[in-house]
N, C-alpha and C positions, 0 to 999 in steps of 0.2 A: 308833694313830697319834699320839695326843696324850698319850702316857703321861707326858710331862714337865710337863704342865699340871695345875693344881689342878682336880679334878673333884668335883662334888657330885651327889648323887642328883637334886636339883632341876634342876640344869643339864642333865643327861643326859635326864631326863624331858621337859623342855621341848623338847629337840632332836628327840625322837621323838613329840611330841604325846601323851604319856601322863601320868597323874598319877604322882607319885613312888611312892606306895604300890602302884599297879598294876604299874609297871615293876619294882619290887623283887620283888613276888610272882611275876610272870611270869618274871623272870630266874632266880629260885631254883627255880621249877618246871621250867624247861627245862634248867638246868645243874647243879642240886643244890648250888649254892653261892651265897653272897650276892654282890651286885654289888661291895661294898667289898672282899671277900676276893679276888674275881677281879682287881680293879684292883691290889690289893697284890701278888698273884702276878705280874702282868705287870711291875710295877715291880721286884720282886725279880729276875725273870729278866733284865731289862735291866741291873740293877745287876751281876749275875753276869757278863754279857757285858762291861760296862765295866771291871770289876775285872780280867778276864783279858786283854782286848785293848787297854786304854788305860793311861795312867799318871796319870789324873786322881786327885786327892786324894779321900779318903773323903768329906770335907765337900762337895766339888764334886759328887760323884755324888749324895749325899743331897739337896743343894739342887736339882740339875738334875731329879731325879725327884720333886720336890715333897713330900718328907717334911717333917713339921712341924719336926723338929730333927735334928741329927746323932745325938744319943743315941737318939732314937726309931728312926731308920734302923738303927742297930746292933742295937737290941733286936729289931725285926721281922726283920731279916736272920738273926740268930742263932736266933730261934724257928723260922723257916721252913726254914733251911738246915742248922742244927745246928753252925754255927761262925760266928765273927765275920767281917766283911768282910776284915779284915787276914789272918786265918787262911786264908780262901778264896783271896785273891790270892796269898799265899805258896805255897799248895798247887798252884794251877792255872795261875798266870800263866806259869811257866817252861814248862810243858807246852804252853800256848797259843802261846807264842812259837816253840817248837820245831816245832809242827805248822804254823804259819804259814810258817816257813822251808822246811819240806819241800815245801809246795805251791808255793812260788815258785822253787825250784831247778829247773834244766833237767833 
């Protein structure tokens, strides 16, 4: 829910009354991935949605999702998705707009 906010392990641990180390170990044990990797996945998924269904600039998306910098956002996105945000938008936004129109037509 708070994917656009800056999150730290310490802040999350405090919210659930656990130590950061225990929360980290527990999360990894239950999900098989680190908490930071999970948060990054959520942010990338939201970025993909915003790239397809909005016309926000890449820098706005990166800032909204609390990436440290625009270049870091591009780097993480490319590593996880296999293409840059620009390539992703170019490839999928037209399809997204077409699908949206199909659902809104009578």
